[in-house]
C-alpha positions, 0 to 999 in steps of 0.5 A, spaced: 456 490 478 463 489 480 469 494 481 468 500 477 474 502 473 474 509 476 475 505 483 480 501 481 484 507 478 482 511 485 486 506 488 492 506 483 492 514 485 491 513 492 496 507 493 501 512 487 500 518 493 501 514 499 508 512 496 510 519 493 509 522 501 512 515 504 518 516 500 519 523 501 519 522 509 524 517 509 528 521 504 528 526 509 529 522 515 535 518 512 538 524 510 538 527 517 540 520 520 533 520 524 533 513 521 538 509 519 540 502 517 542 497 522 547 491 521 546 486 517 544 490 513 548 496 514 554 493 511 550 489 506 548 496 502 553 500 500 554 506 505 552 511 499 545 507 498 543 507 505 538 513 504 536 511 496 535 504 499 531 507 505 526 511 502 524 505 497 523 501 502 518 507 506 515 508 499 514 500 497 511 499 505 506 505 504 504 502 497 503 495 500 499 498 506 494 503 503 494 498 497 491 492 502 487 497 506 484 500 500 483 493 496 479 491 503 474 498 502 473 497 495 471 488 497 467 491 502 464 497 498 463 492 492 460 487 496 454 491 499 453 494 493 451 487 489 448 484 496 449 477 497 451 472 492 447 468 488 450 462 492 448 464 498 441 466 496 440 458 493 442 456 501 438 460 504 432 458 500 433 450 501 
C-alpha cells in the first residue's frame, strides 16, 4: 500500500501549521526590529513592506523545511510498510 490519503493531508496540515507559526514569529521579530533586511535587499524592497517580506520568507522557509522533513518521514514509513520492492526481491533470488 502506498501513501494514504490521511498521511498526505496530515503532512499538508503540518506544513500549514509550521508556516503559520513561523510567519507569526517572523512578523513579531521583524516588527520589534530583532530581524531586518540587509543590503542590497533592504533597498530593493520598499521600507513599508519589510515586515511583510520577512514574515512571508519565514513562512515559506518553514513550509519547505517541514515538507522536506515530513516527506522523508513518510517515505521511510511507506518503505517499511510495503517492504523490499519486487525488483530487489527478484535480484536477490537469482
